[in-house]
N, C-alpha and C positions, 0 to 999 in steps of 0.2 A: 213516394222518391220524393228524398229532402236531399238539398246540398248544406254543403257546412263547410264551411272557411275561415277563420281568423280578417278578417272585414273587419270592421264596426257595421251594426245594422241597419244607420239611416245607407250608409252605403251599395249592403245588399240589398235594402227596399229599392234605389234609387237604379244598381244593375236589372233587376227585376223588374222591374219595370218599361227599362228602354227596348231590353229584349223580346218583356212577354212572354215573358216563361211563367210557364204554368206551374210550379212549383214551388216550393218554402225553404226558407233558408233558415241556414242557424247558425247567427257568427260565437264562434269558437274566441273570443280576443284576447280568452285565459290563456285559449290550446290546451283544455284540459281534456278533452272531446282527441283533440291530435297524438293527444302522448295515448292515449288510450288504444287509440290503435296503429301505433308507430309512424307517423306521420312525418313529427316533428322535426323539420335541420332546424340551419339556424337562422336566419329570419323568414321563410316561408310553407306552408305544408308543403311536402309531394306529395303532385296531383296524383291518388285514388283514386280509386272504386271502389265502394265495395256494396257488392247486393246482399238485401237480410232479406232474407220473405218473412212472412207474415204471423211467425211458431218464433220468429228471430233466431232461427238458426241464419248463418252464410252459408252461405250458398257459396258470393264470388270473389273474386280478387283480383284485379287487375292494378297489375301494381306499373304499368307504362299507360301511359291516356296516348292513345293520336287521334288529335284530334278534328285529321279528315274520317274516320273511319269509327270512329267512337261509338255515338247512336249504333249505327247497326252493327259492333261488338257485343254492344246489349241488348241488343230485340234480341241479336245470337243464342243469346245465352237467358231472355228467359221463356224462347219458340222449342232451345232445346229440353229445362228444366219442365214443361208445359209438355214436349211428347213422350219424355220417361215419367209423369204424374199419369199420362196414358194410360201407357199402358203396365201399368202395376193395375 
C-alpha cells in the first residue's frame, strides 16, 4: 500500500508518525503522478483511491472517498477480488 500526496516529504513523515500509519507515502510535490492519474485540480488533488494488484493491473477506482466508510469500502473490494480468484 502506498499513499500519494502533494505534501512535502517532511509533512508526510510527520503525518505518518502522528497517526501511526503502517504504510509509506510518496510526495508528489511536482504533481507528476497526480497528472498521470487525472486527479490534479487547481490547488489540490481530488481525493481518489486506485487499487492496483501485484501485477500492476488496475482493479478498482474510488472516484469519491467517504472518510467514514472508506476503510470498509476498500476491504470489500479486496474481499471480492479474493473470492473471484478462489472461484477460478
